[in-house]
VOPAGU-2260 file (C-alpha; in pm, 1 decimal, decimal comma):
REM VOPAGU-2260
SITE   aa  ch    i         X         Y         Z
SITE  UNK   A    0     821,3   -1292,9     745,2
SITE  UNK   A    1     801,7   -1397,1    1101,9
SITE  UNK   A    2    1055,7   -1660,6    1200,5
SITE  UNK   A    3    1055,6   -1828,1    1545,6
SITE  UNK   A    4    1344,6   -1685,2    1747,2
SITE  UNK   A    5    1360,2   -1350,1    1561,2
SITE  UNK   A    6    1095,3   -1199,8    1764,8
SITE  UNK   A    7     816,6   -1369,6    1966,1
SITE  UNK   A    8     530,2   -1484,3    1743,1
SITE  UNK   A    9     175,1   -1392,1    1837,9
SITE  UNK   A   10      35,0   -1725,0    2009,1
SITE  UNK   A   11   -1571,6     618,7     853,2
SITE  UNK   A   12   -1774,8     408,4     635,3
SITE  UNK   A   13   -1501,6     557,1     446,4
SITE  UNK   A   14   -1242,1     550,1     174,0
SITE  UNK   A   15    -936,7     441,0     367,5
SITE  UNK   A   16    -711,8     714,9     249,8
SITE  UNK   A   17    -946,7     997,0     361,3
SITE  UNK   A   18    -966,3    1162,2     694,3
SITE  UNK   A   19   -1262,6    1084,7     913,6
SITE  UNK   A   20   -1432,2    1408,0     832,3
SITE  UNK   A   21   -1402,4    1350,6     451,6
SITE  UNK   A   22   -1544,9    1000,5     430,8
SITE  UNK   A   23   -1610,5     859,7      81,6
SITE  UNK   A   24   -1930,1     687,9     166,4
SITE  UNK   A   25   -2097,0     996,6     313,6
SITE  UNK   A   26   -2394,7    1113,9     119,5
SITE  UNK   A   27   -2347,1    1456,3     -35,1
SITE  UNK   A   28   -2491,1    1633,8    -338,2
SITE  UNK   A   29   -2281,1    1624,7    -652,8
SITE  UNK   A   30   -2153,9    1953,0    -791,7
SITE  UNK   A   31   -2146,6    2023,8   -1163,1
SITE  UNK   A   32   -1801,0    2010,2   -1310,3
SITE  UNK   A   33   -1815,2    2370,4   -1442,5
SITE  UNK   A   34   -1901,1    2510,0   -1098,2
SITE  UNK   A   35   -1626,3    2307,9    -933,1
SITE  UNK   A   36   -1368,1    2418,4   -1202,3
SITE  UNK   A   37   -1457,6    2782,8   -1143,5
SITE  UNK   A   38   -1422,1    2745,0    -765,2
SITE  UNK   A   39   -1094,4    2562,3    -798,8
SITE  UNK   A   40    -964,6    2839,0   -1025,2
SITE  UNK   A   41   -1057,8    3098,5    -755,3
SITE  UNK   A   42    -895,5    2883,2    -494,3
SITE  UNK   A   43    -574,2    2866,7    -685,8
SITE  UNK   A   44    -559,9    3249,0    -710,2
SITE  UNK   A   45    -656,6    3306,7    -352,6
SITE  UNK   A   46    -411,5    3057,9    -202,2
SITE  UNK   A   47    -124,6    3054,8    -453,5
SITE  UNK   A   48    -145,0    2674,3    -450,2
SITE  UNK   A   49    -208,3    2448,2    -733,2
SITE  UNK   A   50    -517,8    2227,9    -740,4
SITE  UNK   A   51    -667,9    2267,1    -391,3
SITE  UNK   A   52    -971,1    2047,5    -435,1
SITE  UNK   A   53   -1266,1    2078,8    -202,5
SITE  UNK   A   54   -1468,8    1784,7    -324,3
SITE  UNK   A   55   -1838,6    1763,1    -257,2
SITE  UNK   A   56   -1855,7    2085,6     -62,0
SITE  UNK   A   57   -2154,6    2312,4    -143,2
SITE  UNK   A   58   -2048,5    2584,3    -378,5
SITE  UNK   A   59   -2131,1    2883,8    -160,4
SITE  UNK   A   60   -1942,8    2732,3     135,0
SITE  UNK   A   61   -1639,5    2666,2     -84,8
SITE  UNK   A   62   -1618,1    3017,4    -218,4
SITE  UNK   A   63   -1679,4    3172,7     119,2
SITE  UNK   A   64   -1402,4    2956,3     259,9
SITE  UNK   A   65   -1143,7    3107,2      29,6
SITE  UNK   A   66   -1145,5    3429,1     234,7
SITE  UNK   A   67   -1207,9    3272,7     577,4
SITE  UNK   A   68    -969,1    3195,9     861,0
SITE  UNK   A   69   -1019,9    2827,8     780,8
SITE  UNK   A   70    -869,1    2883,2     442,8
SITE  UNK   A   71    -558,5    3023,0     605,5
SITE  UNK   A   72    -531,6    2701,0     805,0
SITE  UNK   A   73    -575,3    2506,7     477,4
SITE  UNK   A   74    -294,6    2701,5     314,5
SITE  UNK   A   75     -77,4    2638,0     620,0
SITE  UNK   A   76    -151,0    2266,1     595,7
SITE  UNK   A   77     -47,9    2267,1     228,3
SITE  UNK   A   78     292,9    2407,5     327,1
SITE  UNK   A   79     376,1    2050,7     449,9
SITE  UNK   A   80     348,8    1921,9      92,9
SITE  UNK   A   81     686,1    1904,0     -82,9
SITE  UNK   A   82     692,6    2184,9    -333,1
SITE  UNK   A   83     913,6    1998,8    -577,5
SITE  UNK   A   84     900,7    1620,8    -569,0
SITE  UNK   A   85    1201,2    1434,7    -701,9
SITE  UNK   A   86    1102,2    1111,7    -869,1
SITE  UNK   A   87    1432,8     936,7    -787,0
SITE  UNK   A   88    1665,3     947,0    -485,6
SITE  UNK   A   89    2006,7    1083,0    -482,8
SITE  UNK   A   90    2186,9     781,5    -350,6
SITE  UNK   A   91    2110,9     523,5    -623,1
SITE  UNK   A   92    2032,8     174,5    -518,8
SITE  UNK   A   93    2368,5       3,6    -451,2
SITE  UNK   A   94    2227,7    -287,5    -254,3
SITE  UNK   A   95    1948,4    -345,7    -512,9
SITE  UNK   A   96    1661,9    -314,5    -266,9
SITE  UNK   A   97    1342,1    -449,1    -410,3
SITE  UNK   A   98     993,4    -450,9    -253,6
SITE  UNK   A   99     908,6    -822,0    -211,6
SITE  UNK   A  100     618,1    -857,1      39,0
SITE  UNK   A  101     330,0    -706,1     239,8
SITE  UNK   A  102     248,7    -908,0     549,3
SITE  UNK   A  103     -90,8    -943,3     714,2
SITE  UNK   A  104    -175,0   -1163,2    1016,0
SITE  UNK   A  105    -481,0   -1378,6     965,0
SITE  UNK   A  106    -705,7   -1570,8    1216,0
SITE  UNK   A  107    -801,6   -1878,7    1015,5
SITE  UNK   A  108    -631,0   -1998,4     693,5
SITE  UNK   A  109    -922,5   -2218,1     619,7
SITE  UNK   A  110   -1108,3   -1899,1     534,7
SITE  UNK   A  111    -835,0   -1660,0     424,6
SITE  UNK   A  112    -666,2   -1899,0     176,0
SITE  UNK   A  113    -981,4   -1980,8     -18,7
SITE  UNK   A  114   -1072,5   -1610,9     -27,5
SITE  UNK   A  115    -741,5   -1501,7    -183,4
SITE  UNK   A  116    -679,5   -1810,1    -398,8
SITE  UNK   A  117   -1028,6   -1901,3    -521,9
SITE  UNK   A  118   -1211,2   -1566,3    -505,1
SITE  UNK   A  119    -931,7   -1339,3    -604,8
SITE  UNK   A  120    -717,5   -1578,2    -800,4
SITE  UNK   A  121    -390,1   -1549,6    -612,8
SITE  UNK   A  122    -133,8   -1832,0    -657,6
SITE  UNK   A  123      18,9   -1996,2    -340,2
SITE  UNK   A  124     391,9   -1957,4    -424,7
SITE  UNK   A  125     546,4   -2099,6    -116,4
SITE  UNK   A  126     468,5   -2175,9     246,9
SITE  UNK   A  127     641,1   -2248,4     581,7
SITE  UNK   A  128     492,4   -2446,9     871,4
SITE  UNK   A  129     650,3   -2405,0    1216,6
SITE  UNK   A  130     536,9   -2528,1    1553,0
SITE  UNK   A  131     336,5   -2224,7    1651,8
SITE  UNK   A  132     272,5   -2042,0    1328,1
SITE  UNK   A  133     259,0   -2084,2     957,2
SITE  UNK   A  134     342,1   -1848,5     657,6
SITE  UNK   A  135     166,0   -1848,3     323,5
SITE  UNK   A  136     312,4   -1647,8      36,7
SITE  UNK   A  137      49,2   -1554,3    -225,8
SITE  UNK   A  138     139,4   -1416,8    -565,7
SITE  UNK   A  139     -12,8   -1308,3    -895,5
SITE  UNK   A  140     251,3   -1414,7   -1144,6
SITE  UNK   A  141     308,0   -1258,7   -1484,6
SITE  UNK   A  142     214,7   -1453,2   -1787,1
SITE  UNK   A  143     582,5   -1543,8   -1852,0
SITE  UNK   A  144     638,7   -1662,8   -1489,1
SITE  UNK   A  145     312,1   -1863,4   -1477,5
SITE  UNK   A  146     433,4   -2128,5   -1713,9
SITE  UNK   A  147     748,3   -2200,4   -1513,9
SITE  UNK   A  148     646,8   -2147,8   -1153,0
SITE  UNK   A  149     778,0   -2436,5    -927,4
SITE  UNK   A  150     547,9   -2627,9    -711,2
SITE  UNK   A  151     459,9   -2470,9    -378,4
SITE  UNK   A  152     662,4   -2584,4     -76,0
SITE  UNK   A  153     967,4   -2706,0    -267,1
SITE  UNK   A  154    1331,0   -2587,4    -254,1
SITE  UNK   A  155    1268,8   -2441,0    -607,0
SITE  UNK   A  156     970,4   -2233,5    -483,8
SITE  UNK   A  157    1169,8   -2113,4    -182,5
SITE  UNK   A  158    1458,8   -2003,5    -416,0
SITE  UNK   A  159    1211,4   -1816,3    -641,3
SITE  UNK   A  160    1053,0   -1648,4    -343,6
SITE  UNK   A  161    1373,8   -1501,8    -208,4
SITE  UNK   A  162    1513,9   -1391,5    -549,2
SITE  UNK   A  163    1196,3   -1264,2    -729,4
SITE  UNK   A  164    1144,8    -916,9    -868,6
SITE  UNK   A  165     769,3    -913,8    -789,6
SITE  UNK   A  166     576,2    -859,2    -462,4
SITE  UNK   A  167     385,4   -1121,1    -268,1
SITE  UNK   A  168     118,0   -1104,4      -4,6
SITE  UNK   A  169     239,4   -1289,1     307,8
SITE  UNK   A  170     -32,9   -1425,3     543,3
SITE  UNK   A  171      85,3   -1519,1     885,3
SITE  UNK   A  172    -126,7   -1757,0    1091,7
SITE  UNK   A  173     -52,6   -1795,3    1462,1
SITE  UNK   A  174    -188,8   -2135,3    1539,7
SITE  UNK   A  175    -486,4   -2148,7    1775,1
SITE  UNK   A  176    -645,6   -1808,4    1683,9
SITE  UNK   A  177    -898,2   -1988,7    1464,7
SITE  UNK   A  178   -1067,2   -2141,1    1771,6
SITE  UNK   A  179   -1089,7   -1816,4    1972,0
SITE  UNK   A  180   -1445,8   -1697,7    1928,1
SITE  UNK   A  181   -1394,0   -1331,5    2010,0
SITE  UNK   A  182   -1039,1   -1292,8    1855,6
SITE  UNK   A  183    -991,5   -1052,9    1575,3
SITE  UNK   A  184    -705,4    -855,7    1414,1
SITE  UNK   A  185    -704,8    -471,9    1376,4
SITE  UNK   A  186    -768,5    -373,2    1012,4
SITE  UNK   A  187    -587,9     -42,0    1054,2
SITE  UNK   A  188    -886,1     189,5     980,4
SITE  UNK   A  189   -1045,3     228,9    1321,6
SITE  UNK   A  190    -951,5     510,0    1570,1
SITE  UNK   A  191    -735,3     518,4    1775,2
SITE  UNK   A  192    -535,6     252,6    1589,0
SITE  UNK   A  193    -520,7     372,6    1231,1
SITE  UNK   A  194    -203,5     321,7    1027,8
SITE  UNK   A  195    -212,5      55,7     753,3
SITE  UNK   A  196    -503,9     133,3     531,4
SITE  UNK   A  197    -560,5    -136,4     268,6
SITE  UNK   A  198    -423,6    -342,2     -14,0
SITE  UNK   A  199    -571,6    -309,2    -356,5
SITE  UNK   A  200    -652,2    -531,2    -643,8
SITE  UNK   A  201    -696,8    -419,8   -1003,8
SITE  UNK   A  202    -939,9    -567,1   -1261,8
SITE  UNK   A  203   -1059,6    -489,7   -1605,3
SITE  UNK   A  204   -1420,4    -396,9   -1510,1
SITE  UNK   A  205   -1482,8    -286,1   -1150,8
SITE  UNK   A  206   -1867,1    -308,3   -1166,7
SITE  UNK   A  207   -1862,1    -659,3   -1325,2
SITE  UNK   A  208   -1600,2    -780,3   -1080,3
SITE  UNK   A  209   -1787,9    -649,0    -779,6
SITE  UNK   A  210   -2109,0    -807,8    -904,1
SITE  UNK   A  211   -1927,5   -1149,6    -910,3
SITE  UNK   A  212   -1775,4   -1078,7    -563,3
SITE  UNK   A  213   -2117,8    -993,9    -418,6
SITE  UNK   A  214   -2262,0   -1318,0    -556,7
SITE  UNK   A  215   -1978,0   -1510,5    -373,4
SITE  UNK   A  216   -2084,3   -1346,4     -47,9
SITE  UNK   A  217   -1790,8   -1105,2     -21,4
SITE  UNK   A  218   -1855,0    -826,8     236,4
SITE  UNK   A  219   -1837,2    -468,7     110,3
SITE  UNK   A  220   -1716,1    -150,1     281,2
SITE  UNK   A  221   -1813,0      57,7     -24,1
SITE  UNK   A  222   -1973,9     -40,8    -353,2
SITE  UNK   A  223   -1868,6     106,7    -687,6
SITE  UNK   A  224   -2168,6     345,4    -709,8
SITE  UNK   A  225   -2177,6     444,1    -343,5
SITE  UNK   A  226   -2030,8     762,7    -203,1
SITE  UNK   A  227   -1870,0    1042,5    -389,2
SITE  UNK   A  228   -1592,8     857,2    -562,6
SITE  UNK   A  229   -1759,6     634,5    -829,1
SITE  UNK   A  230   -1597,5     344,4   -1000,3
SITE  UNK   A  231   -1396,0     197,9    -723,1
SITE  UNK   A  232   -1500,3     -23,9    -434,0
SITE  UNK   A  233   -1372,4    -152,2    -101,1
SITE  UNK   A  234   -1438,4    -514,4      -0,5
SITE  UNK   A  235   -1333,3    -688,3     315,3
SITE  UNK   A  236   -1131,6   -1008,8     346,0
SITE  UNK   A  237   -1231,3   -1266,3     624,8
SITE  UNK   A  238   -1030,2   -1068,9     880,3
SITE  UNK   A  239   -1192,1    -740,6     790,8
SITE  UNK   A  240    -886,7    -599,9     612,9
SITE  UNK   A  241    -991,3    -350,7     344,0
SITE  UNK   A  242    -919,7    -437,2     -20,1
SITE  UNK   A  243    -965,0    -155,2    -272,3
SITE  UNK   A  244   -1096,1    -275,1    -611,2
SITE  UNK   A  245    -974,1     -39,7    -888,1
SITE  UNK   A  246    -960,1     -52,2   -1260,6
SITE  UNK   A  247    -656,2    -145,7   -1472,6
SITE  UNK   A  248    -571,1     -96,6   -1840,6
SITE  UNK   A  249    -697,6    -400,4   -2025,2
SITE  UNK   A  250    -480,5    -317,5   -2324,8
SITE  UNK   A  251    -159,9    -334,5   -2121,8
SITE  UNK   A  252      67,5    -618,2   -2227,5
SITE  UNK   A  253      35,3    -754,1   -1876,9
SITE  UNK   A  254    -336,0    -809,2   -1912,2
SITE  UNK   A  255    -419,4    -808,3   -2283,8
SITE  UNK   A  256    -328,6   -1165,5   -2374,1
SITE  UNK   A  257    -528,1   -1481,0   -2324,5
SITE  UNK   A  258    -649,4   -1575,5   -1975,4
SITE  UNK   A  259    -536,0   -1260,1   -1780,9
SITE  UNK   A  260    -559,3   -1294,5   -1399,9
SITE  UNK   A  261    -903,0   -1182,7   -1276,1
SITE  UNK   A  262    -734,1    -953,6   -1025,1
SITE  UNK   A  263    -375,6    -822,5    -994,7
SITE  UNK   A  264    -218,0    -695,9    -673,6
SITE  UNK   A  265    -209,3    -326,9    -711,4
SITE  UNK   A  266    -137,8    -138,6    -390,1
SITE  UNK   A  267     -37,1    -140,4     -30,2
SITE  UNK   A  268    -142,5     179,4     146,3
SITE  UNK   A  269      17,1     325,8     459,4
SITE  UNK   A  270     -71,0     644,8     631,0
SITE  UNK   A  271     232,2     869,0     697,4
SITE  UNK   A  272     287,5    1161,2     930,8
SITE  UNK   A  273     537,9    1352,9     731,0
SITE  UNK   A  274     585,6    1299,5     352,6
SITE  UNK   A  275     923,2    1459,5     351,7
SITE  UNK   A  276    1059,7    1201,7     590,1
SITE  UNK   A  277     876,3     904,6     428,6
SITE  UNK   A  278     992,2     989,4      80,7
SITE  UNK   A  279    1340,5    1026,3     194,5
SITE  UNK   A  280    1329,3     672,6     345,2
SITE  UNK   A  281    1151,2     483,0      66,7
SITE  UNK   A  282    1285,8     677,7    -231,4
SITE  UNK   A  283    1630,2     783,1    -122,6
SITE  UNK   A  284    1733,7     487,6      91,6
SITE  UNK   A  285    1544,5     191,4     -50,3
SITE  UNK   A  286    1558,7     297,2    -411,9
SITE  UNK   A  287    1190,1     331,5    -493,7
SITE  UNK   A  288    1066,2     574,9    -761,9
SITE  UNK   A  289     780,6     816,9    -724,9
SITE  UNK   A  290     541,7     745,4   -1022,6
SITE  UNK   A  291     239,5     956,3    -926,9
SITE  UNK   A  292     135,1    1223,5    -685,9
SITE  UNK   A  293    -202,2    1368,6    -617,2
SITE  UNK   A  294    -282,5    1664,6    -383,1
SITE  UNK   A  295    -631,8    1723,9    -239,0
SITE  UNK   A  296    -735,2    2002,3      -6,9
SITE  UNK   A  297    -661,1    1812,5     318,2
SITE  UNK   A  298    -454,8    1503,4     210,8
SITE  UNK   A  299    -197,8    1403,4     -50,4
SITE  UNK   A  300    -115,8    1065,0    -203,9
SITE  UNK   A  301     226,4     951,7    -312,2
SITE  UNK   A  302     263,7     636,4    -520,0
SITE  UNK   A  303     603,7     461,3    -541,8
SITE  UNK   A  304     730,9     161,6    -736,4
SITE  UNK   A  305    1048,8     -28,9    -757,2
SITE  UNK   A  306    1208,1      38,9   -1100,8
SITE  UNK   A  307    1363,4    -304,7   -1128,4
SITE  UNK   A  308    1023,3    -464,5   -1099,5
SITE  UNK   A  309     877,1    -257,9   -1386,5
SITE  UNK   A  310     841,4    -405,8   -1734,4
SITE  UNK   A  311    1124,7    -264,6   -1954,4
SITE  UNK   A  312     864,0    -160,9   -2208,0
SITE  UNK   A  313     718,9      87,8   -1962,4
SITE  UNK   A  314    1033,8     249,7   -1840,3
SITE  UNK   A  315    1032,6     503,7   -2114,1
SITE  UNK   A  316     681,2     606,4   -2008,4
SITE  UNK   A  317     779,0     698,3   -1653,2
SITE  UNK   A  318     702,1    1072,5   -1613,2
SITE  UNK   A  319     969,3    1310,0   -1499,8
SITE  UNK   A  320     705,1    1508,5   -1311,7
SITE  UNK   A  321     513,9    1274,1   -1073,4
SITE  UNK   A  322     211,2    1511,0   -1075,5
SITE  UNK   A  323     170,6    1461,9   -1454,5
SITE  UNK   A  324    -145,9    1256,4   -1528,9
SITE  UNK   A  325      75,5    1019,5   -1723,2
SITE  UNK   A  326     173,6     869,7   -1391,4
SITE  UNK   A  327    -183,1     758,3   -1320,1
SITE  UNK   A  328    -220,0     600,9   -1667,6
SITE  UNK   A  329     109,9     422,3   -1613,1
SITE  UNK   A  330       0,7     262,7   -1287,7
SITE  UNK   A  331    -297,2     112,0   -1458,2
SITE  UNK   A  332     -62,2     -79,0   -1675,8
SITE  UNK   A  333     166,0    -224,9   -1405,9
SITE  UNK   A  334     140,3    -606,6   -1345,1
SITE  UNK   A  335     251,6    -547,7    -988,3
SITE  UNK   A  336     178,4    -314,1    -695,0
SITE  UNK   A  337     271,8      36,3    -595,7
SITE  UNK   A  338     327,2     156,2    -248,7
SITE  UNK   A  339      71,9     427,2    -158,9
SITE  UNK   A  340     168,6     676,4     107,1
SITE  UNK   A  341    -126,0     883,3     238,9
SITE  UNK   A  342     -49,0    1214,4     418,1
SITE  UNK   A  343    -332,5    1385,8     599,3
SITE  UNK   A  344    -222,5    1748,0     607,8
SITE  UNK   A  345    -129,1    1888,4     941,9
SITE  UNK   A  346     -30,3    1563,0    1111,6
SITE  UNK   A  347     334,7    1656,1    1061,9
SITE  UNK   A  348     299,1    1943,6    1302,1
SITE  UNK   A  349     116,4    1766,2    1577,5
SITE  UNK   A  350     354,2    1693,6    1866,9
SITE  UNK   A  351     308,4    1338,4    1987,6
SITE  UNK   A  352      98,6    1231,5    1686,6
SITE  UNK   A  353     181,6     878,2    1558,5
SITE  UNK   A  354      15,2     605,8    1355,4
SITE  UNK   A  355     -24,9     253,5    1483,7
SITE  UNK   A  356     230,5      19,9    1324,1
SITE  UNK   A  357      21,1    -304,0    1366,7
SITE  UNK   A  358     282,2    -478,2    1581,7
SITE  UNK   A  359     152,9    -382,9    1928,2
SITE  UNK   A  360    -194,0    -464,2    2054,5
SITE  UNK   A  361    -421,9    -458,5    1862,3
SITE  UNK   A  362    -215,6    -625,7    1605,8
SITE  UNK   A  363    -297,1    -679,8    1233,3
SITE  UNK   A  364     -67,4    -552,4     954,0
SITE  UNK   A  365     284,8    -670,7    1012,8
SITE  UNK   A  366     527,3    -518,0     771,1
SITE  UNK   A  367     638,3    -455,3     417,3
SITE  UNK   A  368     954,9    -632,5     315,1
SITE  UNK   A  369    1245,3    -580,9      74,1
SITE  UNK   A  370    1512,5    -812,3     -62,6
SITE  UNK   A  371    1867,7    -679,4     -96,2
SITE  UNK   A  372    2220,5    -771,2    -169,0
SITE  UNK   A  373    2478,1    -792,1     108,4
SITE  UNK   A  374    2237,0    -755,7     401,7
SITE  UNK   A  375    2505,6    -669,3     660,2
SITE  UNK   A  376    2638,5    -377,5     454,1
SITE  UNK   A  377    2294,7    -260,5     349,7
SITE  UNK   A  378    2192,4    -243,2     717,7
SITE  UNK   A  379    2527,0     -60,7     796,0
SITE  UNK   A  380    2436,6     201,3     542,1
SITE  UNK   A  381    2088,0     242,3     691,0
SITE  UNK   A  382    2237,6     258,9    1033,9
SITE  UNK   A  383    2464,9     548,4     924,9
SITE  UNK   A  384    2158,3     726,4     785,5
SITE  UNK   A  385    1996,3     718,2    1124,2
SITE  UNK   A  386    1744,7     439,3    1053,2
SITE  UNK   A  387    1616,8     272,4    1375,4
SITE  UNK   A  388    1614,2    -108,7    1385,1
SITE  UNK   A  389    1376,9    -359,4    1551,4
SITE  UNK   A  390    1619,3    -642,8    1472,0
SITE  UNK   A  391    1961,7    -639,2    1323,2
SITE  UNK   A  392    2099,5    -922,9    1109,1
SITE  UNK   A  393    2320,4   -1053,0    1393,5
SITE  UNK   A  394    2039,6   -1055,6    1644,3
SITE  UNK   A  395    1807,0   -1342,8    1726,4
SITE  UNK   A  396    1835,1   -1705,9    1610,9
SITE  UNK   A  397    1767,3   -1632,6    1244,6
SITE  UNK   A  398    2041,9   -1476,9    1041,6
SITE  UNK   A  399    1985,5   -1336,5     684,8
SITE  UNK   A  400    1719,5   -1084,4     774,5
SITE  UNK   A  401    1660,1    -774,8     975,6
SITE  UNK   A  402    1375,1    -540,3    1063,1
SITE  UNK   A  403    1420,9    -162,7    1020,1
SITE  UNK   A  404    1161,8      99,6    1116,3
SITE  UNK   A  405    1050,0     363,3     870,9
SITE  UNK   A  406     982,7     721,9    1002,1
SITE  UNK   A  407     631,9     624,1    1123,4
SITE  UNK   A  408     759,1     318,4    1304,0
SITE  UNK   A  409     620,8      73,7    1047,7
SITE  UNK   A  410     836,9    -240,9    1044,1
SITE  UNK   A  411    1031,6    -298,9     716,8
SITE  UNK   A  412    1173,5    -649,1     684,2
SITE  UNK   A  413    1508,2    -667,6     505,6
SITE  UNK   A  414    1601,0   -1004,2     368,1
SITE  UNK   A  415    1932,4   -1099,8     198,3
SITE  UNK   A  416    1858,2   -1218,0    -152,1
SITE  UNK   A  417    1879,3   -1593,6    -182,3
SITE  UNK   A  418    1777,9   -1674,5     176,3
SITE  UNK   A  419    1715,7   -2031,2     268,2
SITE  UNK   A  420    1532,4   -2134,0     585,0
């Protein structure tokens, strides 16, 4: 959330989690499953690493690579992947951190709000209108919440916003940008300003949903049957931010009843330089839990959720091993999003390498945000752990919130639970 006085307000045809040389939309011949399995087995023996996947590489090239100097480099890059991944941190969650928002800047609310509300079915939970900027908080409520949600813009909706267990999408509009012909925000997927990758929405039938989105004039980065990864898509919102469209489990209690939401908020993806440092921050300090992990030959994906936001019925299903396929099945049942951390192997060893945090030009993505109890003490704990701050609770004209920085410099808003503006 950007509040005036806290800090000055702003007056690859690819799959976003893949490196530029591994783009999802690139045309490449498919490899029979049996051939791929054999080569993967050979790769495991040669490199002593589990599941090194060289997707869509010609078979002869793959097998030759196992004994080449390049394969030694690949094995070196895999050394950056944590060998044993703890699903939970060691510090507990004494301040009850809960992931509450992802913020994106938008150029024109007259375009962005209809897209998210009418096309994707989000609900405008609350809004603030200040002199130079406005904030819109969009939410996909659970079936139980939907019946009792307060009217937008009321004290009741503000109270709900700053005490909720779920996660909202915050859209920040800096007044005047809508009239600037050449103005645009950075979507996070273009060099040299990559960092934030995408948000994701989940639906029952990706192909049917994308057909409807296409009829409504929504722009696509990748359609479900394009590229090497079938069954998922990437659309663009009015500002060009990528939105992954993925499948969910329609039998999940969250979606199996009458009138399920057409789309549910499913992910926020951030690229990270070093997974060791990022997991230590989000899991150990902010109390998130690792629910699924997937390693590929040159990148790894780590998916984290806030246990307090998970339906109680799903808690027994949380796998103790995040690399268990059960974690992927569980994510498809969640009514809310996971935080996806994407690590491109080798970045952790590159001196001077950094991702763009979206808060210096060119701007776009703003932050992820967490609610907590006792903000002052929570920030003091983070301070002792060596966490850097963009704004401390006592700084600026707005009390009751702070901005920390994660290991990649992404801003993390910390808001005292029960805030009133």
